N, CA and C atoms as an extended XYZ file, in Angstrom:
600
Properties=species:S:1:pos:R:3:atomname:S:1:resname:S:1:resid:I:1 pbc="F F F"
N         0.852       -1.180        0.000 N   MET     1
C         0.000        0.000        0.000 CA  MET     1
C         0.895        1.240        0.000 C   MET     1
N         0.787        2.092        1.035 N   VAL     2
C         1.585        3.312        1.066 CA  VAL     2
C         3.067        2.995        0.995 C   VAL     2
N         3.465        1.930        1.707 N   GLU     3
C         4.887        1.599        1.779 CA  GLU     3
C         5.473        1.350        0.402 C   GLU     3
N         4.696        0.781       -0.489 N   ASN     4
C         5.189        0.474       -1.825 CA  ASN     4
C         5.218        1.700       -2.728 C   ASN     4
N         4.340        2.665       -2.473 N   ARG     5
C         4.191        3.783       -3.397 CA  ARG     5
C         4.965        5.024       -2.960 C   ARG     5
N         5.100        5.223       -1.664 N   LEU     6
C         5.707        6.444       -1.173 CA  LEU     6
C         7.145        6.196       -0.757 C   LEU     6
N         8.007        7.110       -1.091 N   ASN     7
C         9.398        7.024       -0.696 CA  ASN     7
C         9.758        8.298        0.038 C   ASN     7
N        10.154        8.164        1.303 N   SER     8
C        10.399        9.341        2.131 CA  SER     8
C        11.463       10.251        1.531 C   SER     8
N        12.530        9.659        0.998 N   LYS     9
C        13.631       10.470        0.482 CA  LYS     9
C        13.209       11.269       -0.734 C   LYS     9
N        12.508       10.638       -1.677 N   SER    10
C        12.087       11.362       -2.875 CA  SER    10
C        11.040       12.412       -2.526 C   SER    10
N        10.130       12.093       -1.599 N   ASN    11
C         9.145       13.087       -1.184 CA  ASN    11
C         9.803       14.263       -0.490 C   ASN    11
N        10.832       13.985        0.303 N   LEU    12
C        11.562       15.052        0.989 CA  LEU    12
C        12.216       15.976       -0.030 C   LEU    12
N        12.832       15.396       -1.060 N   THR    13
C        13.448       16.202       -2.109 CA  THR    13
C        12.406       17.040       -2.831 C   THR    13
N        11.264       16.422       -3.149 N   THR    14
C        10.184       17.149       -3.821 CA  THR    14
C         9.706       18.320       -2.975 C   THR    14
N         9.527       18.079       -1.686 N   LEU    15
C         9.040       19.140       -0.798 CA  LEU    15
C        10.013       20.308       -0.738 C   LEU    15
N        11.269       20.038       -0.499 N   TYR    16
C        12.232       21.127       -0.305 CA  TYR    16
C        12.648       21.786       -1.619 C   TYR    16
N        12.425       21.120       -2.749 N   ASN    17
C        12.667       21.775       -4.035 CA  ASN    17
C        11.547       22.730       -4.415 C   ASN    17
N        10.381       22.553       -3.790 N   ASN    18
C         9.232       23.417       -4.085 CA  ASN    18
C         8.580       23.857       -2.778 C   ASN    18
N         9.386       24.340       -1.855 N   LEU    19
C         8.929       24.625       -0.496 CA  LEU    19
C         7.928       25.783       -0.483 C   LEU    19
N         6.683       25.524       -0.033 N   PRO    20
C         5.712       26.618        0.072 CA  PRO    20
C         6.201       27.679        1.052 C   PRO    20
N         5.993       28.929        0.711 N   SER    21
C         6.509       30.017        1.558 CA  SER    21
C         5.837       30.064        2.916 C   SER    21
N         4.620       29.538        3.037 N   GLU    22
C         3.896       29.579        4.309 CA  GLU    22
C         3.551       28.171        4.794 C   GLU    22
N         4.480       27.245        4.619 N   LEU    23
C         4.208       25.866        4.992 CA  LEU    23
C         3.810       25.730        6.462 C   LEU    23
N         4.442       26.501        7.336 N   GLU    24
C         4.115       26.379        8.759 CA  GLU    24
C         2.662       26.722        9.037 C   GLU    24
N         2.096       27.649        8.264 N   ARG    25
C         0.685       28.000        8.437 CA  ARG    25
C        -0.222       26.962        7.792 C   ARG    25
N         0.207       26.398        6.696 N   LEU    26
C        -0.625       25.444        5.979 CA  LEU    26
C        -0.722       24.099        6.707 C   LEU    26
N         0.323       23.711        7.447 N   LEU    27
C         0.313       22.391        8.082 CA  LEU    27
C        -0.808       22.227        9.120 C   LEU    27
N        -0.986       23.079       10.141 N   PRO    28
C        -0.088       24.122       10.640 CA  PRO    28
C         0.972       23.523       11.570 C   PRO    28
N         2.051       24.322       11.754 N   GLY    29
C         3.128       23.916       12.640 CA  GLY    29
C         3.978       25.127       12.982 C   GLY    29
N         5.171       24.865       13.493 N   GLN    30
C         6.100       25.943       13.824 CA  GLN    30
C         7.347       25.790       12.958 C   GLN    30
N         7.884       26.921       12.532 N   ARG    31
C         9.050       26.918       11.657 CA  ARG    31
C        10.268       27.456       12.384 C   ARG    31
N        11.405       26.805       12.174 N   ASP    32
C        12.692       27.294       12.659 CA  ASP    32
C        13.678       27.131       11.511 C   ASP    32
N        13.825       28.178       10.726 N   GLY    33
C        14.648       28.086        9.527 CA  GLY    33
C        13.988       27.172        8.513 C   GLY    33
N        14.644       26.069        8.180 N   ARG    34
C        14.080       25.101        7.221 CA  ARG    34
C        13.552       23.846        7.928 C   ARG    34
N        13.330       23.968        9.225 N   VAL    35
C        12.792       22.874       10.023 CA  VAL    35
C        11.361       23.217       10.432 C   VAL    35
N        10.462       22.242       10.298 N   TYR    36
C         9.044       22.439       10.626 CA  TYR    36
C         8.642       21.419       11.691 C   TYR    36
N         8.010       21.902       12.727 N   ARG    37
C         7.613       21.055       13.847 CA  ARG    37
C         6.091       21.046       13.931 C   ARG    37
N         5.511       19.867       14.044 N   LEU    38
C         4.065       19.760       14.178 CA  LEU    38
C         3.723       18.560       15.037 C   LEU    38
N         2.489       18.558       15.556 N   LYS    39
C         2.027       17.434       16.360 CA  LYS    39
C         1.383       16.404       15.441 C   LYS    39
N         1.781       15.144       15.623 N   ALA    40
C         1.256       14.066       14.780 CA  ALA    40
C         1.247       12.765       15.566 C   ALA    40
N         0.137       12.038       15.487 N   PHE    41
C         0.008       10.738       16.136 CA  PHE    41
C         0.357       10.792       17.617 C   PHE    41
N        -0.059       11.862       18.260 N   GLY    42
C         0.104       11.966       19.703 CA  GLY    42
C         1.462       12.446       20.170 C   GLY    42
N         2.371       12.753       19.260 N   GLY    43
C         3.684       13.260       19.636 CA  GLY    43
C         4.074       14.410       18.728 C   GLY    43
N         5.266       14.922       18.921 N   PHE    44
C         5.754       15.991       18.057 CA  PHE    44
C         6.767       15.425       17.079 C   PHE    44
N         6.710       15.912       15.846 N   CYS    45
C         7.657       15.476       14.829 CA  CYS    45
C         8.293       16.693       14.187 C   CYS    45
N         9.422       16.467       13.559 N   CYS    46
C        10.137       17.537       12.856 CA  CYS    46
C        10.393       17.111       11.416 C   CYS    46
N        10.068       18.010       10.490 N   ILE    47
C        10.429       17.825        9.086 CA  ILE    47
C        11.642       18.703        8.835 C   ILE    47
N        12.720       18.091        8.408 N   ARG    48
C        13.955       18.831        8.148 CA  ARG    48
C        14.545       18.342        6.826 C   ARG    48
N        15.443       19.110        6.212 N   PRO    49
C        15.999       18.689        4.922 CA  PRO    49
C        16.653       17.309        4.957 C   PRO    49
N        17.134       16.899        6.136 N   GLU    50
C        17.820       15.614        6.236 CA  GLU    50
C        16.857       14.438        6.442 C   GLU    50
N        15.609       14.717        6.807 N   GLY    51
C        14.665       13.652        7.070 CA  GLY    51
C        13.563       14.095        8.003 C   GLY    51
N        12.781       13.134        8.473 N   VAL    52
C        11.665       13.397        9.378 CA  VAL    52
C        11.948       12.695       10.697 C   VAL    52
N        11.816       13.426       11.793 N   ASP    53
C        12.018       12.871       13.125 CA  ASP    53
C        10.667       12.599       13.765 C   ASP    53
N        10.434       11.368       14.205 N   VAL    54
C         9.201       10.990       14.896 CA  VAL    54
C         9.562       10.146       16.105 C   VAL    54
N         8.584        9.930       16.982 N   ASP    55
C         8.805        9.055       18.123 CA  ASP    55
C         9.143        7.650       17.629 C   ASP    55
N        10.065        6.961       18.298 N   PRO    56
C        10.399        5.600       17.878 CA  PRO    56
C         9.230        4.649       18.099 C   PRO    56
N         9.195        3.595       17.324 N   GLY    57
C         8.129        2.604       17.449 CA  GLY    57
C         8.020        1.801       16.173 C   GLY    57
N         7.234        0.730       16.188 N   PRO    58
C         7.125       -0.144       15.015 CA  PRO    58
C         6.540        0.543       13.791 C   PRO    58
N         5.763        1.610       13.994 N   ASP    59
C         5.151        2.309       12.858 CA  ASP    59
C         5.925        3.563       12.460 C   ASP    59
N         7.120        3.748       12.993 N   ALA    60
C         7.841        5.009       12.786 CA  ALA    60
C         8.069        5.318       11.309 C   ALA    60
N         8.496        4.321       10.523 N   GLU    61
C         8.774        4.583        9.113 CA  GLU    61
C         7.496        4.917        8.343 C   GLU    61
N         6.410        4.219        8.664 N   THR    62
C         5.128        4.523        8.015 CA  THR    62
C         4.677        5.921        8.375 C   THR    62
N         4.818        6.293        9.631 N   ILE    63
C         4.410        7.632       10.067 CA  ILE    63
C         5.254        8.701        9.381 C   ILE    63
N         6.534        8.442        9.208 N   LYS    64
C         7.384        9.403        8.486 CA  LYS    64
C         6.851        9.632        7.073 C   LYS    64
N         6.508        8.551        6.381 N   ARG    65
C         5.987        8.686        5.016 CA  ARG    65
C         4.660        9.432        5.009 C   ARG    65
N         3.806        9.138        5.984 N   LEU    66
C         2.519        9.821        6.050 CA  LEU    66
C         2.699       11.312        6.284 C   LEU    66
N         3.619       11.670        7.152 N   ILE    67
C         3.862       13.090        7.435 CA  ILE    67
C         4.405       13.797        6.199 C   ILE    67
N         5.307       13.141        5.470 N   MET    68
C         5.831       13.753        4.260 CA  MET    68
C         4.729       13.934        3.225 C   MET    68
N         3.871       12.928        3.069 N   THR    69
C         2.767       13.037        2.109 CA  THR    69
C         1.810       14.136        2.526 C   THR    69
N         1.541       14.224        3.810 N   TYR    70
C         0.683       15.285        4.339 CA  TYR    70
C         1.290       16.663        4.034 C   TYR    70
N         2.588       16.809        4.221 N   ALA    71
C         3.243       18.086        3.934 CA  ALA    71
C         3.155       18.432        2.449 C   ALA    71
N         3.280       17.430        1.585 N   LEU    72
C         3.179       17.670        0.146 CA  LEU    72
C         1.765       18.089       -0.266 C   LEU    72
N         0.760       17.715        0.525 N   HIS    73
C        -0.622       18.076        0.228 CA  HIS    73
C        -1.092       19.292        1.028 C   HIS    73
N        -0.169       19.980        1.685 N   ALA    74
C        -0.544       21.124        2.525 CA  ALA    74
C        -1.263       22.180        1.689 C   ALA    74
N        -2.355       22.708        2.248 N   SER    75
C        -3.142       23.711        1.521 CA  SER    75
C        -3.826       24.634        2.513 C   SER    75
N        -4.452       25.672        1.961 N   ASP    76
C        -5.197       26.626        2.794 CA  ASP    76
C        -6.505       26.039        3.316 C   ASP    76
N        -6.952       24.929        2.762 N   GLU    77
C        -8.241       24.373        3.143 CA  GLU    77
C        -8.224       23.939        4.605 C   GLU    77
N        -9.205       24.347        5.390 N   PRO    78
C        -9.265       23.900        6.781 CA  PRO    78
C        -9.878       22.509        6.880 C   PRO    78
N        -9.790       21.908        8.045 N   CYS    79
C       -10.451       20.636        8.290 CA  CYS    79
C       -11.957       20.857        8.419 C   CYS    79
N       -12.735       20.095        7.659 N   HIS    80
C       -14.195       20.093        7.784 CA  HIS    80
C       -14.599       18.731        8.352 C   HIS    80
N       -14.820       18.654        9.653 N   PRO    81
C       -15.025       17.344       10.277 CA  PRO    81
C       -16.314       16.637        9.854 C   PRO    81
N       -17.407       17.362        9.812 N   THR    82
C       -18.701       16.701        9.625 CA  THR    82
C       -19.313       17.024        8.265 C   THR    82
N       -20.161       16.113        7.791 N   PRO    83
C       -20.435       14.790        8.367 CA  PRO    83
C       -19.252       13.849        8.167 C   PRO    83
N       -18.903       13.100        9.229 N   PHE    84
C       -17.831       12.123        9.116 CA  PHE    84
C       -18.212       11.050        8.093 C   PHE    84
N       -17.199       10.459        7.469 N   LYS    85
C       -17.426        9.453        6.431 CA  LYS    85
C       -16.774        8.129        6.797 C   LYS    85
N       -17.482        7.039        6.577 N   ALA    86
C       -16.885        5.718        6.700 CA  ALA    86
C       -15.835        5.537        5.614 C   ALA    86
N       -14.813        4.754        5.892 N   PHE    87
C       -13.746        4.558        4.916 CA  PHE    87
C       -14.293        4.018        3.602 C   PHE    87
N       -15.228        3.088        3.662 N   ARG    88
C       -15.761        2.476        2.444 CA  ARG    88
C       -16.552        3.484        1.610 C   ARG    88
N       -16.938        4.612        2.193 N   GLU    89
C       -17.660        5.649        1.454 CA  GLU    89
C       -16.721        6.551        0.654 C   GLU    89
N       -15.430        6.484        0.922 N   LEU    90
C       -14.473        7.358        0.250 CA  LEU    90
C       -14.171        6.824       -1.147 C   LEU    90
N       -13.998        7.703       -2.130 N   PRO    91
C       -13.712        7.259       -3.497 CA  PRO    91
C       -12.449        6.401       -3.571 C   PRO    91
N       -12.498        5.359       -4.368 N   ASN    92
C       -11.358        4.481       -4.646 CA  ASN    92
C       -10.864        3.703       -3.427 C   ASN    92
N       -11.739        3.535       -2.431 N   SER    93
C       -11.330        2.832       -1.207 CA  SER    93
C       -11.459        1.315       -1.309 C   SER    93
N       -12.162        0.808       -2.320 N   THR    94
C       -12.491       -0.616       -2.391 CA  THR    94
C       -11.284       -1.538       -2.224 C   THR    94
N       -10.130       -1.272       -2.853 N   PRO    95
C        -9.004       -2.220       -2.694 CA  PRO    95
C        -8.471       -2.310       -1.268 C   PRO    95
N        -8.795       -1.343       -0.440 N   TYR    96
C        -8.204       -1.270        0.895 CA  TYR    96
C        -9.200       -1.541        2.018 C   TYR    96
N       -10.477       -1.745        1.684 N   VAL    97
C       -11.517       -1.825        2.707 CA  VAL    97
C       -11.293       -2.990        3.659 C   VAL    97
N       -11.021       -4.178        3.139 N   ASP    98
C       -10.874       -5.347        4.007 CA  ASP    98
C        -9.708       -5.183        4.974 C   ASP    98
N        -8.591       -4.698        4.467 N   GLN    99
C        -7.425       -4.517        5.334 CA  GLN    99
C        -7.699       -3.421        6.364 C   GLN    99
N        -8.359       -2.355        5.948 N   PHE   100
C        -8.684       -1.284        6.883 CA  PHE   100
C        -9.615       -1.790        7.982 C   PHE   100
N       -10.636       -2.545        7.596 N   THR   101
C       -11.580       -3.083        8.574 CA  THR   101
C       -10.859       -3.928        9.618 C   THR   101
N        -9.947       -4.768        9.157 N   ALA   102
C        -9.227       -5.650       10.078 CA  ALA   102
C        -8.227       -4.887       10.943 C   ALA   102
N        -7.469       -3.961       10.339 N   ASN   103
C        -6.327       -3.360       11.023 CA  ASN   103
C        -6.602       -2.016       11.679 C   ASN   103
N        -7.738       -1.401       11.371 N   ALA   104
C        -8.072       -0.126       12.009 CA  ALA   104
C        -9.287       -0.233       12.909 C   ALA   104
N       -10.168       -1.188       12.639 N   GLU   105
C       -11.414       -1.286       13.398 CA  GLU   105
C       -11.464       -2.550       14.260 C   GLU   105
N       -11.353       -3.705       13.635 N   GLN   106
C       -11.519       -4.955       14.375 CA  GLN   106
C       -10.441       -5.159       15.436 C   GLN   106
N        -9.247       -4.618       15.239 N   ILE   107
C        -8.201       -4.802       16.248 CA  ILE   107
C        -8.558       -4.125       17.566 C   ILE   107
N        -9.515       -3.217       17.544 N   LEU   108
C        -9.921       -2.517       18.767 CA  LEU   108
C       -11.080       -3.201       19.484 C   LEU   108
N       -11.676       -4.213       18.872 N   ASN   109
C       -12.883       -4.810       19.457 CA  ASN   109
C       -12.670       -5.309       20.882 C   ASN   109
N       -11.493       -5.861       21.161 N   ASP   110
C       -11.220       -6.410       22.492 CA  ASP   110
C       -10.657       -5.378       23.461 C   ASP   110
N       -10.578       -4.129       23.040 N   HIS   111
C        -9.942       -3.097       23.872 CA  HIS   111
C       -10.909       -2.005       24.321 C   HIS   111
N       -12.191       -2.188       24.095 N   ILE   112
C       -13.144       -1.114       24.381 CA  ILE   112
C       -13.136       -0.744       25.859 C   ILE   112
N       -13.150       -1.743       26.751 N   PHE   113
C       -13.141       -1.431       28.186 CA  PHE   113
C       -11.840       -0.746       28.586 C   PHE   113
N       -10.734       -1.180       27.993 N   GLY   114
C        -9.461       -0.534       28.280 CA  GLY   114
C        -9.434        0.910       27.810 C   GLY   114
N       -10.018        1.169       26.648 N   ILE   115
C       -10.081        2.544       26.140 CA  ILE   115
C       -10.935        3.402       27.065 C   ILE   115
N       -12.033        2.843       27.564 N   GLU   116
C       -12.859        3.591       28.525 CA  GLU   116
C       -12.062        3.928       29.779 C   GLU   116
N       -11.268        2.976       30.268 N   ARG   117
C       -10.483        3.215       31.488 CA  ARG   117
C        -9.383        4.243       31.254 C   ARG   117
N        -8.845        4.284       30.045 N   HIS   118
C        -7.744        5.204       29.731 CA  HIS   118
C        -8.213        6.351       28.835 C   HIS   118
N        -9.474        6.674       28.930 N   LEU   119
C       -10.059        7.649       28.010 CA  LEU   119
C        -9.354        9.001       28.070 C   LEU   119
N        -9.082        9.481       29.262 N   GLU   120
C        -8.437       10.793       29.388 CA  GLU   120
C        -7.063       10.790       28.723 C   GLU   120
N        -6.313        9.695       28.893 N   LEU   121
C        -4.993        9.595       28.274 CA  LEU   121
C        -5.114        9.605       26.755 C   LEU   121
N        -6.064        8.844       26.210 N   VAL   122
C        -6.244        8.789       24.750 CA  VAL   122
C        -6.597       10.174       24.209 C   VAL   122
N        -7.537       10.842       24.851 N   LEU   123
C        -7.976       12.154       24.364 CA  LEU   123
C        -6.862       13.186       24.482 C   LEU   123
N        -6.136       13.180       25.600 N   ASN   124
C        -5.053       14.149       25.773 CA  ASN   124
C        -3.930       13.906       24.773 C   ASN   124
N        -3.619       12.630       24.522 N   THR   125
C        -2.527       12.306       23.602 CA  THR   125
C        -2.846       12.754       22.183 C   THR   125
N        -4.079       12.531       21.760 N   PHE   126
C        -4.471       12.814       20.381 CA  PHE   126
C        -5.193       14.155       20.216 C   PHE   126
N        -5.088       15.032       21.229 N   ASN   127
C        -5.807       16.316       21.136 CA  ASN   127
C        -7.265       16.055       20.770 C   ASN   127
N        -7.867       15.083       21.466 N   GLY   128
C        -9.197       14.622       21.100 CA  GLY   128
C       -10.300       15.159       21.991 C   GLY   128
N       -11.481       14.628       21.767 N   GLU   129
C       -12.665       15.058       22.506 CA  GLU   129
C       -13.731       13.975       22.398 C   GLU   129
N       -14.670       14.007       23.332 N   LEU   130
C       -15.831       13.142       23.216 CA  LEU   130
C       -16.706       13.644       22.081 C   LEU   130
N       -17.263       12.728       21.309 N   CYS   131
C       -18.162       13.125       20.233 CA  CYS   131
C       -19.486       13.571       20.841 C   CYS   131
N       -19.948       14.772       20.517 N   PRO   132
C       -21.191       15.274       21.125 CA  PRO   132
C       -22.445       14.601       20.584 C   PRO   132
N       -22.360       13.934       19.441 N   ASP   133
C       -23.551       13.352       18.809 CA  ASP   133
C       -23.531       11.836       18.952 C   ASP   133
N       -24.035       11.352       20.076 N   ILE   134
C       -24.117        9.916       20.310 CA  ILE   134
C       -25.417        9.393       19.710 C   ILE   134
N       -25.313        8.366       18.869 N   ASP   135
C       -26.499        7.815       18.202 CA  ASP   135
C       -26.438        6.287       18.247 C   ASP   135
N       -26.592        5.741       19.439 N   GLY   136
C       -26.577        4.294       19.590 CA  GLY   136
C       -25.246        3.726       20.020 C   GLY   136
N       -24.170        4.511       19.938 N   GLU   137
C       -22.871        4.020       20.354 CA  GLU   137
C       -22.792        4.013       21.889 C   GLU   137
N       -21.960        3.122       22.425 N   ASP   138
C       -21.690        3.136       23.866 CA  ASP   138
C       -20.630        4.176       24.206 C   ASP   138
N       -19.769        4.468       23.258 N   LEU   139
C       -18.738        5.482       23.433 CA  LEU   139
C       -18.356        5.986       22.056 C   LEU   139
N       -18.161        7.285       21.930 N   SER   140
C       -17.752        7.872       20.653 CA  SER   140
C       -16.752        8.982       20.926 C   SER   140
N       -15.582        8.890       20.305 N   ILE   141
C       -14.542        9.890       20.517 CA  ILE   141
C       -14.010       10.387       19.178 C   ILE   141
N       -13.475       11.585       19.206 N   ILE   142
C       -12.828       12.184       18.041 CA  ILE   142
C       -11.369       12.404       18.387 C   ILE   142
N       -10.474       11.926       17.539 N   VAL   143
C        -9.039       12.124       17.742 CA  VAL   143
C        -8.457       12.802       16.503 C   VAL   143
N        -7.258       13.371       16.680 N   ARG   144
C        -6.636       14.132       15.590 CA  ARG   144
C        -5.207       13.613       15.373 C   ARG   144
N        -5.034       12.608       14.518 N   PRO   145
C        -3.679       12.096       14.279 CA  PRO   145
C        -2.790       13.066       13.504 C   PRO   145
N        -3.365       13.895       12.661 N   LEU   146
C        -2.663       14.958       11.955 CA  LEU   146
C        -3.461       16.246       12.119 C   LEU   146
N        -2.803       17.403       12.043 N   PRO   147
C        -3.500       18.649       12.394 CA  PRO   147
C        -4.811       18.899       11.657 C   PRO   147
N        -4.922       18.479       10.389 N   LYS   148
C        -6.126       18.774        9.622 CA  LYS   148
C        -6.968       17.535        9.310 C   LYS   148
N        -6.688       16.434        9.983 N   ILE   149
C        -7.477       15.216        9.783 CA  ILE   149
C        -7.966       14.705       11.132 C   ILE   149
N        -9.268       14.520       11.249 N   LYS   150
C        -9.856       13.964       12.463 CA  LYS   150
C       -10.452       12.597       12.159 C   LYS   150
N       -10.396       11.730       13.162 N   LEU   151
C       -11.034       10.422       13.097 CA  LEU   151
C       -12.077       10.331       14.198 C   LEU   151
N       -13.217        9.765       13.873 N   CYS   152
C       -14.270        9.541       14.861 CA  CYS   152
C       -14.388        8.035       15.079 C   CYS   152
N       -14.068        7.604       16.290 N   TYR   153
C       -14.190        6.187       16.652 CA  TYR   153
C       -15.495        5.970       17.403 C   TYR   153
N       -16.300        5.047       16.915 N   ASN   154
C       -17.547        4.666       17.578 CA  ASN   154
C       -17.393        3.250       18.133 C   ASN   154
N       -17.671        3.093       19.422 N   PHE   155
C       -17.485        1.821       20.105 CA  PHE   155
C       -18.837        1.262       20.536 C   PHE   155
N       -19.047       -0.014       20.245 N   TYR   156
C       -20.293       -0.695       20.596 CA  TYR   156
C       -19.947       -1.922       21.441 C   TYR   156
N       -20.445       -1.957       22.663 N   LEU   157
C       -20.200       -3.094       23.536 CA  LEU   157
C       -21.017       -4.296       23.083 C   LEU   157
N       -20.526       -5.473       23.425 N   ALA   158
C       -21.254       -6.700       23.088 CA  ALA   158
C       -22.563       -6.759       23.868 C   ALA   158
N       -23.573       -7.345       23.250 N   ASP   159
C       -24.835       -7.608       23.945 CA  ASP   159
C       -25.261       -9.041       23.647 C   ASP   159
N       -26.477       -9.361       23.967 N   ASN   160
C       -26.942      -10.742       23.786 CA  ASN   160
C       -27.018      -11.165       22.319 C   ASN   160
N       -27.051      -10.184       21.421 N   GLU   161
C       -27.238      -10.489       20.008 CA  GLU   161
C       -26.006      -10.221       19.160 C   GLU   161
N       -25.219       -9.231       19.534 N   LEU   162
C       -24.103       -8.814       18.683 CA  LEU   162
C       -22.807       -8.752       19.480 C   LEU   162
N       -21.682       -9.079       18.840 N   PRO   163
C       -20.387       -8.933       19.518 CA  PRO   163
C       -19.959       -7.469       19.562 C   PRO   163
N       -18.945       -7.185       20.337 N   ALA   164
C       -18.391       -5.832       20.380 CA  ALA   164
C       -17.873       -5.442       18.999 C   ALA   164
N       -17.967       -4.151       18.686 N   SER   165
C       -17.485       -3.691       17.382 CA  SER   165
C       -17.064       -2.228       17.469 C   SER   165
N       -16.258       -1.840       16.492 N   VAL   166
C       -15.734       -0.472       16.424 CA  VAL   166
C       -15.807       -0.003       14.979 C   VAL   166
N       -16.197        1.231       14.781 N   THR   167
C       -16.102        1.846       13.462 CA  THR   167
C       -15.190        3.062       13.554 C   THR   167
N       -14.433        3.304       12.505 N   CYS   168
C       -13.522        4.445       12.431 CA  CYS   168
C       -13.929        5.285       11.229 C   CYS   168
N       -14.357        6.503       11.484 N   LEU   169
C       -14.821        7.412       10.431 CA  LEU   169
C       -13.819        8.539       10.222 C   LEU   169
N       -13.835        9.114        9.024 N   PHE   170
C       -12.888       10.169        8.657 CA  PHE   170
C       -13.587       11.518        8.545 C   PHE   170
N       -12.858       12.564        8.907 N   SER   171
C       -13.387       13.914        8.704 CA  SER   171
C       -13.748       14.092        7.236 C   SER   171
N       -14.733       14.914        6.973 N   ASN   172
C       -15.387       14.974        5.674 CA  ASN   172
C       -14.433       15.227        4.513 C   ASN   172
N       -13.437       16.076        4.711 N   ASN   173
C       -12.529       16.412        3.608 CA  ASN   173
C       -11.133       15.841        3.813 C   ASN   173
N       -11.042       14.694        4.468 N   ALA   174
C        -9.731       14.090        4.728 CA  ALA   174
C        -8.939       13.841        3.450 C   ALA   174
N        -9.633       13.541        2.350 N   LEU   175
C        -8.944       13.286        1.084 CA  LEU   175
C        -8.268       14.530        0.506 C   LEU   175
N        -8.563       15.691        1.054 N   SER   176
C        -7.868       16.897        0.612 CA  SER   176
C        -6.426       16.917        1.102 C   SER   176
N        -6.108       16.082        2.102 N   PHE   177
C        -4.802       16.158        2.741 CA  PHE   177
C        -3.971       14.882        2.605 C   PHE   177
N        -4.600       13.766        2.253 N   LEU   178
C        -3.883       12.518        2.009 CA  LEU   178
C        -4.641       11.719        0.958 C   LEU   178
N        -3.946       10.964        0.102 N   PRO   179
C        -4.631       10.071       -0.842 CA  PRO   179
C        -5.239        8.883       -0.097 C   PRO   179
N        -6.067        8.130       -0.774 N   ILE   180
C        -6.871        7.103       -0.122 CA  ILE   180
C        -6.021        6.024        0.526 C   ILE   180
N        -4.948        5.568       -0.118 N   ASP   181
C        -4.138        4.512        0.497 CA  ASP   181
C        -3.439        5.005        1.753 C   ASP   181
N        -3.037        6.278        1.735 N   ALA   182
C        -2.422        6.860        2.925 CA  ALA   182
C        -3.439        7.019        4.055 C   ALA   182
N        -4.688        7.329        3.727 N   LEU   183
C        -5.722        7.420        4.761 CA  LEU   183
C        -5.940        6.066        5.423 C   LEU   183
N        -5.872        4.988        4.646 N   ALA   184
C        -5.998        3.659        5.237 CA  ALA   184
C        -4.887        3.431        6.255 C   ALA   184
N        -3.659        3.764        5.897 N   GLU   185
C        -2.536        3.616        6.820 CA  GLU   185
C        -2.693        4.525        8.029 C   GLU   185
N        -3.213        5.712        7.828 N   LEU   186
C        -3.429        6.650        8.930 CA  LEU   186
C        -4.354        6.040        9.974 C   LEU   186
N        -5.462        5.449        9.528 N   GLY   187
C        -6.387        4.829       10.454 CA  GLY   187
C        -5.757        3.659       11.185 C   GLY   187
N        -5.003        2.839       10.468 N   GLU   188
C        -4.373        1.682       11.078 CA  GLU   188
C        -3.330        2.101       12.117 C   GLU   188
N        -2.494        3.073       11.780 N   CYS   189
C        -1.476        3.548       12.726 CA  CYS   189
C        -2.123        4.183       13.957 C   CYS   189
N        -3.207        4.909       13.765 N   SER   190
C        -3.891        5.556       14.885 CA  SER   190
C        -4.464        4.514       15.835 C   SER   190
N        -5.056        3.471       15.296 N   SER   191
C        -5.627        2.422       16.144 CA  SER   191
C        -4.537        1.692       16.921 C   SER   191
N        -3.426        1.400       16.260 N   ARG   192
C        -2.331        0.738       16.976 CA  ARG   192
C        -1.751        1.639       18.056 C   ARG   192
N        -1.702        2.944       17.804 N   LYS   193
C        -1.209        3.877       18.807 CA  LYS   193
C        -2.141        3.895       20.012 C   LYS   193
N        -3.452        3.842       19.789 N   ILE   194
C        -4.394        3.811       20.899 CA  ILE   194
C        -4.158        2.563       21.748 C   ILE   194
N        -3.947        1.416       21.111 N   ILE   195
C        -3.672        0.183       21.845 CA  ILE   195
C        -2.364        0.310       22.635 C   ILE   195
N        -1.341        0.901       22.019 N   ASP   196
C        -0.051        1.067       22.686 CA  ASP   196
C        -0.181        1.925       23.944 C   ASP   196
N        -1.080        2.897       23.930 N   LEU   197
C        -1.240        3.771       25.093 CA  LEU   197
C        -1.709        2.996       26.317 C   LEU   197
N        -2.356        1.865       26.110 N   MET   198
C        -2.881        1.087       27.228 CA  MET   198
C        -1.878        0.059       27.725 C   MET   198
N        -0.727       -0.021       27.087 N   SER   199
C         0.312       -0.965       27.529 CA  SER   199
C         1.064       -0.383       28.708 C   SER   199
N         1.551       -1.223       29.615 N   PRO   200
C         2.305       -0.721       30.784 CA  PRO   200
C         3.538        0.038       30.338 C   PRO   200
């Protein structure tokens, strides 16, 4: 998916060869010379001519590529969160739906109680909030893995008829900031980060 198509080094060269004059405002982030700092996936990262610095972890290389792609798509357009969209509703998502369902949604099914117990940590880490529009969900939260992209996670506890389940929705104009395959990776990395937050 993203790993096969995106190359951090070539994207870095493309970005710095055509550096937008107001990149720090478009991301948004902070600029120090040719270094740009922004919050991503619950931590701070730096984009610099030599590479991208992110928190260490198993998804570090994927996150670096996502941040570079996000920087290449930087624009004046603000985030329009609602109405949130299911991944399968996004154009050209069909090749990635099954993997997204398994790796961004189903992996959270067994962690709903843990997420409830660590809710404040999850929200603080991801600059998130409780979703104000509850419609049948047992818990609904909004997180922000990148400054202009929000994800809405809806959690449903198991009952006598249905098992526990989770849906992950995207802010309405998420495709303005990342292509569809990168959005799939964004959801998967965000879900794994939420699980990691509950580890000792």
